[in-house]
N, C-alpha and C positions, 0 to 999 in steps of 0.2 A: 669666086663664093667666100673666100674673106672678108670684100668689100660687105658683101652684101650682110653677114653674119654682123659683124662692125658694127652698120647700117641701123640695123636691127637695135644691139646693145645699144648703141644712141639714144636709137628715139626711146629705148625702155627706161635707162639712166633717166632723161627728161622727165619721164614720167614720172617715176619710182620718187627725186628731187620734189616737184609738184605736189604729193603728199607728203613728204617728210618736213618740207620748209612750217609744217602745222606740229613739229616739235614744240616741247615750253623751252622759253631762256627770259633774263630777267628783261622787265622792261618793253619786250614781245621785240630785243634788239635783234635777235638772229645773227649773230655774231658769225656765222661760220659762210665757210667758202665749200665748193665742190672741182677740184681741178681732175679734168680728162689728159693723164697722160700719154700721147704717144710716141713720143721721140723713144727710140733704144736707146738712146744714151742716155738720158735723162732719167726711164727706167731703175737702168742700174746705178747711178746716185742715189737713189731710195734706198735701195737692198742689197746688203754686202753681202748676205751670208750666200755662198755659190749654188748652193741647193735651191734658195731663193731665185738668182738670177738665172739656172736650167729652165725654172718653169718660167721666164721670160721668154723663152727662145719658144715657145710653144708657140704656134700660130696662133691658137685659141683665146690666149691669157691677154687679160686688159689690165689695165691698172687706172684708180682712182685715186687720188690724193683729196685728205680733207684736212681740215686747221681753223684757227678765229682769222677774220678779218680786222684787224685795228681800227678802221673807220666805223665800224659798228659795236663797238668792243665796249663796256663801262670801267671805265677809268678813276672816279673820284674817290674807291674805298679799297683798301685793299685785298678787300676781300671779294673782292669785283673779280679777279682773277681766276679764283676757283671759281664762282659761278659760270663764269664766262666760257670752261673747262668741261664742267657738267653739263653743261647746256650745248656745248661741240658732244658731249657722249651721248646724250637723249638726239642727236640730230643723227649722228653715227647708229647708232643702235637701229634705230626706224630704218634710215637708208639702206642697211644694209640686208637686214632683217627682208624688208621689200623685194630684194635684185635676186634672194633666196628663195623667196617666194614665186617668185619670176621664172625660175627655173636656173638661175645661175648659182655654178659652185662658187662658194667664198675658199679660198686655196690659204693666204698668208695675210695675215696684220700687221704691219711695222709698227711700233712705234715711237716718237722722237722726243727724250728727255733733252735735249739739247735744241739750237737751234741750227738750222742747216743754211747753210753759205751756197745756197740754189740763187742763179741769172738770170734764169728763166722762168721766174716765179717774182710776181709784184712784191715791193721792198713791205707792200701793208699787210700784206698775209706771212701766216704765219704755220708752216706744216706740223702737224702732230701724228698723226697718222694717214699710212697708207697701206693700198689694200691691192689685194693680184685676185682677179676673179674670172672663173675656168668659161667661158663662152660658147667654144665651137661643135658643144652637144644640143644648145638652146637649139629650140624649136618649136613653132606653134603649136608641135602635137605634145609636147613638153607641159604647153601651159596653160592645156586645155585640160588636164586630168581633172576631174571633177573636187576628188579633196583638195590637191593645189591651189585651184582657182576659188572653193570655199573661205581657205584661209586666209589667200590673200587678200579678198571681196571684206573677210571678219575685220580684218588686221587696219585696214582700207577704213571701214569705220569706225573703229574704237578709236585710233590717230585725232579723225575728225573729229569724233566726238568728246575729244578729254580738253577739257576748258576749264582758264581759273576762276572761280568762282568766288568773290568775295563777300557777297551778300549773304544773310541769314541762314542758319541748317538746324535743318529738324536733328534733333540727336538720334545716334542711332542706339538700338536698345540692345544688342547684343555684339562684339568682337567677331564672333563664327561668321558673320554673311561675308564678314570681311577678308574671308580667305579661300574662297572659294576661288579654284584655279581656272586660270584663261589659257585655255588650250594654246594656242596661238604663239603664246608668248616663249611656246619654250624652245621656238628655231631661230637659229644663228645667234646665239647668248653672244653679247662681248667682254662677259662674266663670270663667274661662279659663285657660287654658295656663301664663300669664304673673302671675298672681295671687301665685302661690307655687307653689315647686318641693321636690320630693321626691327623699328622697339618702337612697339605700343605707350600709350600712355593715357588708360582711362579710370584712373583709380582717385579718389576722391582728392587727399592729397596731394597727387602727382597736379593734374587739373588747376586747383588752387594754386600751387606756388608756377606754374604756367601765367597763371593769369596775376598774378600779383608783379609776376618780372615786366609783364605784356603793358601792366597799368605804370610801372615804374621807370619802363627805358622807351615807349615800343612811338613816343614823343623824339627819340632823337633823330627822327629821318628832317626835320622840324628845323634843327637846330644845328646840321651839320648846312652850311651854306650850298659847300661847295656839291654835296651829295646831292641836296633837295634843285641846286638847280638844273643837275644833270637829270634827275625820274620830271621836274619840271617842263622840259625840253622833249621829254618822250610822251608825253600826255598832249592830244589833240584838242579844246576847246570848242571853236568856235564853230566847226563844223562839224556835219553828219555823218561827210562824207569818209569811206573808209580809206586808211592808209597803210604802203608796205609795212611801216617800221613805226611802232611804237603804240599806243591804246588810247582808247576814247576815254573823254570822262565819264560819258554813260556805262563804260565798262566797272566804273567806283559806286557811283552812285541811280545803276537805272535811268532808262529814256528822262530827259528834261528837253526843255524849251529854251530856247539859244537866250531870253534872261537871264535865266538860271545856269548857263553854263558861261556866260558872261563873269557873274559874279563869282560862276566859279575860280573862273581863269583871273578874276582881280583877287581873291582872299588869296589863292594860292602863289600868286607872284613871289619869288622870292623873297623880294623886298620889303612887300608888302607882311611878309607871315615873317618874317623877324620880325617884324612891329609888334603885330599881334599877339606874337610866345612871352612878349613881355606881362599880357594878361592871360598867360595860361592857358594860351588854343594848344598848345603842343601836349597838356596836356588833359585837354577837353577827347581830343582825338584818342589819346590813348585809354581813354577811359573807353570810349566806342569802341573799342576795340578788344578791349578786355571781354567785355559784356558779351561779344561774339565768341568766345573763346568760350565762356564759362557754360552759355549756350549748347555747345555742341558739346563740348564733355569728350572730346575724342580729339589726340592729336597721335600723330605717326612722325615717329624719326628717323633718319639713314646715318649710317655712322663709317668712318673708315679711319683709317691711322693716323696719328696728329703727322709724321712723316711721311706724307702718300707723296708717291711718285706722277706723274703729268701720268700714265698710264692709266694709273690708278684711280689718279682723278678723272679719265677722259671713260674709265670702264665701273665710277657709281656715279657718272651720270648717266648712263646705261641702264643702270638699276634700279634709277631714280625714275626715267619714263615706263620701265613694265613696272615698277609699283604701281606709280599713278593710272595706267593705262586699266592695272587690274581691277584700282578701284573703279574706275571708269564702269567697267563691267559688269561692275556690281550697283550700279549705280548711284557712286557715292563723286561727294563733290572733295576737292583741294581746294585750298587757299593758305598759300605759303607765308609763314613769320616770319622773314627773310629778317625784321630789323634784330630778331634776337639771338642772330648767328655772325651781321655783319660787324659788329662790331667785340674785340675778343673781350673785353670784362663783362659782357653782358654772356658772352655764351659761353664763358668760362663761369659763370655763376648757373646757369640753367643744367650745362651738361652735374656740375659737383652736387646740385639741390636733387636732380634727378636718381644721380649717382650714374651717370653713363659712361660704359665703357668705351674711350676711343673717343673722335671730333665728331662731332653736328657736322654734318652739312646739306641736309635737307631737311627742315620742319616745320610743318602743314596743320592744322585743324582738317577734320573732316566729318561730315555729316552727311544727310539727306541734301538738295537743296529747295530752298523753299522759292525762288524766284530765280529765272534768266538773264542773260547780261547778249546786248550787243555781239557778235561776234569781232576780233578783230582782225586784221588783214595781213598778207603778206606777199612778200619779195616771188615775184613768178620763178619758177624753176630754169629759165635759161638766161636769168640773169641770177642764180649763184653759179651755176655750169657754164665754166670756161677750160681753154684746152692748151695749150704748151705748143701747141703747134700755130705758129706766127707768118 
Protein backbone atom coordinates (compact mmCIF):
# COMPACT_ATOMS: atom_id res chain seq x y z
CA UNK A 1 0.00 0.00 0.00
CA UNK A 2 2.80 2.42 0.95
CA UNK A 3 4.57 1.74 -2.34
CA UNK A 4 1.36 2.50 -4.24
CA UNK A 5 0.88 5.76 -2.31
CA UNK A 6 4.49 6.78 -2.97
CA UNK A 7 4.19 6.02 -6.68
CA UNK A 8 1.00 8.10 -6.85
CA UNK A 9 2.74 11.00 -5.12
CA UNK A 10 5.76 10.81 -7.44
CA UNK A 11 3.53 10.98 -10.50
CA UNK A 12 1.58 13.94 -9.10
CA UNK A 13 4.79 15.73 -8.05
CA UNK A 14 6.13 15.53 -11.59
CA UNK A 15 2.77 16.73 -12.92
CA UNK A 16 2.90 19.73 -10.55
CA UNK A 17 6.48 20.48 -11.59
CA UNK A 18 5.35 20.64 -15.20
CA UNK A 19 3.07 23.50 -14.16
CA UNK A 20 5.37 25.19 -11.63
CA UNK A 21 8.09 25.46 -14.28
CA UNK A 22 6.05 28.32 -15.79
CA UNK A 23 6.91 30.49 -12.78
CA UNK A 24 8.75 33.75 -13.60
CA UNK A 25 12.54 33.98 -13.57
CA UNK A 26 15.04 36.53 -14.86
CA UNK A 27 15.92 35.79 -18.51
CA UNK A 28 13.78 32.64 -18.19
CA UNK A 29 16.83 31.11 -16.50
CA UNK A 30 14.72 28.79 -14.28
CA UNK A 31 17.45 28.58 -11.62
CA UNK A 32 15.64 26.11 -9.36
CA UNK A 33 15.71 22.39 -8.64
CA UNK A 34 13.45 19.93 -6.81
CA UNK A 35 14.91 16.88 -5.09
CA UNK A 36 12.73 14.10 -3.70
CA UNK A 37 14.49 12.96 -0.50
CA UNK A 38 13.72 9.31 0.16
CA UNK A 39 16.65 8.22 2.34
CA UNK A 40 15.62 8.48 6.01
CA UNK A 41 19.13 9.50 7.13
CA UNK A 42 19.15 12.29 4.58
CA UNK A 43 15.72 13.45 5.72
CA UNK A 44 16.92 13.76 9.31
CA UNK A 45 19.88 15.86 8.18
CA UNK A 46 17.40 18.40 6.84
CA UNK A 47 15.20 18.66 9.94
CA UNK A 48 16.91 19.18 13.30
CA UNK A 49 13.76 19.87 15.31
CA UNK A 50 12.74 16.76 17.25
CA UNK A 51 9.04 17.27 16.47
CA UNK A 52 9.83 17.46 12.77
CA UNK A 53 11.85 14.25 13.03
CA UNK A 54 8.87 12.52 14.63
CA UNK A 55 6.81 13.54 11.59
CA UNK A 56 9.43 11.92 9.36
CA UNK A 57 8.78 8.57 11.04
CA UNK A 58 5.20 8.61 9.79
CA UNK A 59 5.05 6.28 6.74
CA UNK A 60 2.87 8.85 4.98
CA UNK A 61 5.47 11.66 5.12
CA UNK A 62 7.44 12.64 2.03
CA UNK A 63 10.21 15.24 1.80
CA UNK A 64 11.11 17.52 -1.09
CA UNK A 65 14.17 19.75 -1.12
CA UNK A 66 14.08 22.96 -3.16
CA UNK A 67 16.96 25.24 -4.01
CA UNK A 68 19.09 27.02 -6.60
CA UNK A 69 20.98 25.30 -9.40
CA UNK A 70 24.11 27.38 -9.93
CA UNK A 71 24.42 26.11 -13.48
CA UNK A 72 21.36 28.20 -14.34
CA UNK A 73 21.86 31.19 -12.02
CA UNK A 74 22.65 34.67 -13.33
CA UNK A 75 25.90 35.94 -11.84
CA UNK A 76 27.01 39.08 -13.70
CA UNK A 77 25.59 41.55 -11.16
CA UNK A 78 25.43 41.41 -7.37
CA UNK A 79 21.68 42.06 -7.58
CA UNK A 80 21.21 38.80 -9.46
CA UNK A 81 21.60 36.83 -6.23
CA UNK A 82 18.42 38.44 -4.88
CA UNK A 83 16.65 37.90 -8.21
CA UNK A 84 17.51 34.19 -8.11
CA UNK A 85 16.09 33.84 -4.59
CA UNK A 86 12.92 35.65 -5.66
CA UNK A 87 12.58 33.29 -8.62
CA UNK A 88 13.00 30.32 -6.29
CA UNK A 89 10.33 31.77 -4.00
CA UNK A 90 7.92 32.12 -6.92
CA UNK A 91 8.59 28.57 -8.08
CA UNK A 92 8.26 27.17 -4.55
CA UNK A 93 4.97 28.98 -3.96
CA UNK A 94 3.44 27.67 -7.17
CA UNK A 95 4.65 24.10 -6.58
CA UNK A 96 3.54 23.92 -2.94
CA UNK A 97 0.11 25.38 -3.73
CA UNK A 98 -0.33 22.86 -6.56
CA UNK A 99 0.49 20.00 -4.20
CA UNK A 100 -1.93 21.38 -1.62
CA UNK A 101 -4.70 21.71 -4.20
CA UNK A 102 -3.93 18.14 -5.30
CA UNK A 103 -5.04 16.96 -1.86
CA UNK A 104 -1.76 16.74 0.06
CA UNK A 105 -1.05 18.37 3.43
CA UNK A 106 1.92 20.75 3.79
CA UNK A 107 3.25 20.10 7.29
CA UNK A 108 6.63 21.84 7.68
CA UNK A 109 8.75 24.33 5.72
CA UNK A 110 12.42 24.48 6.81
CA UNK A 111 14.58 27.31 5.44
CA UNK A 112 18.40 27.31 5.32
CA UNK A 113 20.26 30.54 5.91
CA UNK A 114 23.67 28.87 5.63
CA UNK A 115 25.03 26.40 3.10
CA UNK A 116 24.46 22.76 3.98
CA UNK A 117 27.34 20.30 3.80
CA UNK A 118 25.51 17.41 2.14
CA UNK A 119 27.62 14.88 0.25
CA UNK A 120 24.55 13.38 -1.44
CA UNK A 121 23.72 16.53 -3.44
CA UNK A 122 25.51 17.77 -6.52
CA UNK A 123 27.88 20.61 -5.61
CA UNK A 124 26.24 22.89 -8.16
CA UNK A 125 22.98 22.82 -6.17
CA UNK A 126 22.29 25.00 -3.11
CA UNK A 127 19.46 23.75 -0.85
CA UNK A 128 17.28 26.59 0.46
CA UNK A 129 13.97 25.05 1.55
CA UNK A 130 12.83 21.58 2.64
CA UNK A 131 9.16 20.61 2.90
CA UNK A 132 7.46 17.73 4.72
CA UNK A 133 4.31 16.64 2.92
CA UNK A 134 1.63 14.28 4.23
CA UNK A 135 0.52 11.83 1.57
CA UNK A 136 -0.97 8.75 3.24
CA UNK A 137 -4.54 10.11 3.24
CA UNK A 138 -4.34 11.01 -0.43
CA UNK A 139 -6.67 9.11 -2.73
CA UNK A 140 -8.48 9.63 -6.00
CA UNK A 141 -11.69 10.68 -4.27
CA UNK A 142 -9.79 13.44 -2.52
CA UNK A 143 -8.68 15.20 -5.67
CA UNK A 144 -12.11 14.76 -7.27
CA UNK A 145 -13.90 16.94 -4.74
CA UNK A 146 -15.58 19.50 -7.03
CA UNK A 147 -14.42 22.61 -5.17
CA UNK A 148 -10.83 21.34 -4.89
CA UNK A 149 -10.53 20.33 -8.52
CA UNK A 150 -12.06 23.65 -9.59
CA UNK A 151 -9.43 25.52 -7.58
CA UNK A 152 -6.64 23.35 -8.99
CA UNK A 153 -7.76 23.88 -12.58
CA UNK A 154 -8.23 27.61 -12.02
CA UNK A 155 -4.74 27.93 -10.54
CA UNK A 156 -3.17 25.96 -13.41
CA UNK A 157 -4.89 28.26 -15.91
CA UNK A 158 -3.58 31.34 -14.09
CA UNK A 159 0.00 30.05 -13.95
CA UNK A 160 0.00 29.20 -17.65
CA UNK A 161 -1.61 32.54 -18.58
CA UNK A 162 0.95 34.68 -16.72
CA UNK A 163 3.54 36.14 -19.09
CA UNK A 164 5.98 39.01 -19.33
CA UNK A 165 4.73 41.47 -21.95
CA UNK A 166 7.29 44.05 -23.08
CA UNK A 167 5.03 45.73 -25.62
CA UNK A 168 2.75 48.74 -25.40
CA UNK A 169 -0.05 48.97 -22.81
CA UNK A 170 -3.35 50.74 -22.62
CA UNK A 171 -3.41 52.69 -19.35
CA UNK A 172 -5.79 51.41 -16.69
CA UNK A 173 -8.35 54.01 -15.73
CA UNK A 174 -8.55 53.10 -12.08
CA UNK A 175 -6.58 51.01 -9.61
CA UNK A 176 -9.86 49.64 -8.25
CA UNK A 177 -9.93 46.76 -10.71
CA UNK A 178 -6.43 45.84 -9.62
CA UNK A 179 -7.65 44.97 -6.13
CA UNK A 180 -10.10 42.28 -7.21
CA UNK A 181 -8.99 39.30 -5.14
CA UNK A 182 -8.37 35.95 -6.80
CA UNK A 183 -9.67 33.41 -4.28
CA UNK A 184 -7.42 30.54 -5.34
CA UNK A 185 -4.35 32.52 -4.18
CA UNK A 186 -5.40 32.23 -0.53
CA UNK A 187 -4.27 28.61 -0.27
CA UNK A 188 -0.91 27.38 1.09
CA UNK A 189 0.74 30.81 1.23
CA UNK A 190 4.44 30.87 2.06
CA UNK A 191 4.16 34.46 3.32
CA UNK A 192 1.94 36.67 5.44
CA UNK A 193 0.89 40.27 4.90
CA UNK A 194 3.75 41.68 7.00
CA UNK A 195 6.65 40.00 5.18
CA UNK A 196 6.61 42.44 2.27
CA UNK A 197 4.61 45.40 1.06
CA UNK A 198 2.98 46.13 -2.29
CA UNK A 199 3.09 49.79 -3.36
CA UNK A 200 1.24 51.39 -6.31
CA UNK A 201 2.64 54.37 -8.20
CA UNK A 202 0.12 56.15 -10.41
CA UNK A 203 0.27 59.80 -9.36
CA UNK A 204 1.56 62.07 -12.10
CA UNK A 205 4.66 63.14 -10.16
CA UNK A 206 5.50 59.52 -9.36
CA UNK A 207 5.20 58.41 -12.98
CA UNK A 208 7.29 61.36 -14.18
CA UNK A 209 9.98 60.56 -11.61
CA UNK A 210 10.12 56.97 -12.85
CA UNK A 211 10.21 58.12 -16.49
CA UNK A 212 13.08 60.50 -15.69
CA UNK A 213 15.12 57.76 -14.01
CA UNK A 214 14.43 55.34 -16.87
CA UNK A 215 15.67 57.89 -19.41
CA UNK A 216 18.80 58.47 -17.38
CA UNK A 217 19.69 54.92 -16.36
CA UNK A 218 17.98 52.29 -18.54
CA UNK A 219 20.99 52.25 -20.86
CA UNK A 220 23.17 50.83 -18.09
CA UNK A 221 22.32 47.32 -19.28
CA UNK A 222 24.16 47.94 -22.53
CA UNK A 223 27.10 49.75 -20.94
CA UNK A 224 27.91 46.95 -18.49
CA UNK A 225 29.76 44.51 -20.75
CA UNK A 226 29.68 41.54 -18.39
CA UNK A 227 25.96 41.92 -17.65
CA UNK A 228 24.98 42.45 -21.29
CA UNK A 229 27.16 39.54 -22.47
CA UNK A 230 25.32 37.31 -20.01
CA UNK A 231 21.95 38.61 -21.18
CA UNK A 232 22.90 38.15 -24.84
CA UNK A 233 23.65 34.45 -24.22
CA UNK A 234 20.05 33.97 -23.05
CA UNK A 235 18.47 35.49 -26.18
CA UNK A 236 18.07 33.26 -29.22
CA UNK A 237 17.97 35.29 -32.39
CA UNK A 238 18.27 33.09 -35.46
CA UNK A 239 15.73 30.38 -34.80
CA UNK A 240 11.99 30.41 -34.24
CA UNK A 241 12.20 27.12 -32.36
CA UNK A 242 11.60 27.40 -28.63
CA UNK A 243 14.49 26.49 -26.36
CA UNK A 244 14.04 25.37 -22.75
CA UNK A 245 16.19 28.19 -21.31
CA UNK A 246 16.24 31.85 -22.33
CA UNK A 247 13.88 33.73 -24.62
CA UNK A 248 13.37 34.60 -28.27
CA UNK A 249 14.15 38.01 -29.70
CA UNK A 250 10.52 37.93 -30.84
CA UNK A 251 9.42 38.23 -27.22
CA UNK A 252 11.15 41.63 -27.32
CA UNK A 253 10.17 42.93 -30.75
CA UNK A 254 7.27 40.75 -31.88
CA UNK A 255 7.19 38.45 -34.89
CA UNK A 256 9.99 39.13 -37.38
CA UNK A 257 11.58 37.38 -40.35
CA UNK A 258 15.06 35.85 -40.50
CA UNK A 259 16.71 38.98 -41.95
CA UNK A 260 15.39 41.12 -39.13
CA UNK A 261 16.44 38.56 -36.53
CA UNK A 262 19.93 38.50 -38.05
CA UNK A 263 20.02 42.30 -37.86
CA UNK A 264 19.09 42.22 -34.16
CA UNK A 265 21.69 39.52 -33.48
CA UNK A 266 24.32 41.76 -35.06
CA UNK A 267 23.54 45.12 -33.48
CA UNK A 268 22.97 43.63 -30.02
CA UNK A 269 26.19 41.65 -30.09
CA UNK A 270 28.20 42.85 -27.04
CA UNK A 271 31.19 43.88 -29.16
CA UNK A 272 29.02 45.80 -31.62
CA UNK A 273 26.85 47.42 -28.98
CA UNK A 274 29.90 48.70 -27.11
CA UNK A 275 30.79 50.69 -30.23
CA UNK A 276 27.23 51.81 -30.89
CA UNK A 277 27.07 53.23 -27.36
CA UNK A 278 29.60 55.88 -28.40
CA UNK A 279 26.87 57.18 -30.71
CA UNK A 280 24.17 57.14 -28.02
CA UNK A 281 22.54 53.79 -28.80
CA UNK A 282 21.98 53.02 -25.11
CA UNK A 283 20.27 56.39 -24.68
CA UNK A 284 17.94 55.65 -27.59
CA UNK A 285 16.84 52.36 -25.99
CA UNK A 286 16.37 54.13 -22.65
CA UNK A 287 14.11 56.77 -24.22
CA UNK A 288 11.99 54.09 -25.88
CA UNK A 289 11.50 52.33 -22.55
CA UNK A 290 10.68 55.64 -20.86
CA UNK A 291 7.94 56.22 -23.44
CA UNK A 292 6.39 52.84 -22.62
CA UNK A 293 6.34 53.71 -18.92
CA UNK A 294 4.88 57.17 -19.56
CA UNK A 295 2.11 55.74 -21.74
CA UNK A 296 0.92 53.15 -19.20
CA UNK A 297 1.21 55.64 -16.27
CA UNK A 298 0.99 52.92 -13.61
CA UNK A 299 3.75 51.04 -11.79
CA UNK A 300 3.78 48.55 -8.95
CA UNK A 301 6.60 47.81 -6.53
CA UNK A 302 7.17 45.27 -3.76
CA UNK A 303 9.45 46.00 -0.82
CA UNK A 304 11.15 44.03 1.96
CA UNK A 305 13.54 44.91 4.77
CA UNK A 306 17.00 46.03 3.70
CA UNK A 307 18.66 43.27 5.73
CA UNK A 308 16.33 40.47 4.62
CA UNK A 309 17.18 36.85 5.40
CA UNK A 310 17.12 34.00 2.88
CA UNK A 311 13.72 33.02 4.22
CA UNK A 312 12.38 36.56 3.77
CA UNK A 313 13.71 36.70 0.20
CA UNK A 314 12.05 33.42 -0.70
CA UNK A 315 8.77 34.51 0.90
CA UNK A 316 9.02 37.80 -1.01
CA UNK A 317 9.34 35.82 -4.24
CA UNK A 318 6.16 33.98 -3.27
CA UNK A 319 4.45 37.34 -2.78
CA UNK A 320 5.75 38.52 -6.17
CA UNK A 321 4.25 35.61 -8.08
CA UNK A 322 0.90 35.91 -6.29
CA UNK A 323 0.78 39.62 -7.04
CA UNK A 324 1.57 38.90 -10.71
CA UNK A 325 -1.06 36.14 -10.87
CA UNK A 326 -3.61 38.47 -9.30
CA UNK A 327 -2.89 41.03 -12.03
CA UNK A 328 -3.21 38.29 -14.66
CA UNK A 329 -6.61 37.30 -13.24
CA UNK A 330 -7.70 40.93 -13.67
CA UNK A 331 -6.62 41.04 -17.33
CA UNK A 332 -3.46 43.09 -16.66
CA UNK A 333 0.10 42.60 -17.89
CA UNK A 334 3.44 43.19 -16.18
CA UNK A 335 6.80 44.29 -17.56
CA UNK A 336 9.56 44.22 -14.91
CA UNK A 337 11.76 47.34 -14.91
CA UNK A 338 14.68 45.46 -13.37
CA UNK A 339 17.27 47.99 -14.56
CA UNK A 340 16.06 50.38 -11.86
CA UNK A 341 16.83 47.80 -9.15
CA UNK A 342 19.99 46.09 -10.36
CA UNK A 343 22.35 48.96 -9.58
CA UNK A 344 22.37 50.19 -5.98
CA UNK A 345 22.82 53.88 -6.79
CA UNK A 346 19.83 53.84 -9.16
CA UNK A 347 17.62 51.85 -6.78
CA UNK A 348 18.51 54.20 -3.91
CA UNK A 349 17.51 57.22 -6.01
CA UNK A 350 14.22 55.55 -6.93
CA UNK A 351 13.40 54.67 -3.31
CA UNK A 352 14.36 58.11 -2.01
CA UNK A 353 12.50 60.13 -4.62
CA UNK A 354 9.34 58.02 -4.38
CA UNK A 355 9.47 57.97 -0.58
CA UNK A 356 9.62 54.19 -0.42
CA UNK A 357 10.19 52.53 2.96
CA UNK A 358 12.33 49.40 2.75
CA UNK A 359 14.13 47.92 -0.23
CA UNK A 360 12.39 47.62 -3.60
CA UNK A 361 12.86 44.07 -4.86
CA UNK A 362 10.27 44.05 -7.66
CA UNK A 363 9.22 46.95 -9.87
CA UNK A 364 6.97 46.73 -12.94
CA UNK A 365 4.89 48.80 -15.31
CA UNK A 366 1.27 47.70 -15.47
CA UNK A 367 -1.49 47.97 -18.06
CA UNK A 368 -3.70 46.21 -20.56
CA UNK A 369 -1.45 44.76 -23.26
CA UNK A 370 -2.06 45.94 -26.81
CA UNK A 371 -0.39 42.91 -28.41
CA UNK A 372 0.72 39.40 -27.54
CA UNK A 373 4.13 37.81 -27.89
CA UNK A 374 5.27 34.28 -28.57
CA UNK A 375 5.52 32.07 -25.48
CA UNK A 376 8.90 31.15 -24.07
CA UNK A 377 9.61 27.49 -23.40
CA UNK A 378 10.58 25.65 -20.20
CA UNK A 379 12.62 22.76 -18.89
CA UNK A 380 10.52 19.61 -18.55
CA UNK A 381 9.33 18.54 -15.12
CA UNK A 382 11.26 15.27 -15.20
CA UNK A 383 14.49 17.21 -15.77
CA UNK A 384 13.79 19.41 -12.74
CA UNK A 385 13.07 16.44 -10.48
CA UNK A 386 15.88 14.35 -9.04
CA UNK A 387 16.14 11.93 -6.12
CA UNK A 388 18.72 11.18 -3.43
CA UNK A 389 18.61 7.44 -4.21
CA UNK A 390 21.45 6.55 -6.54
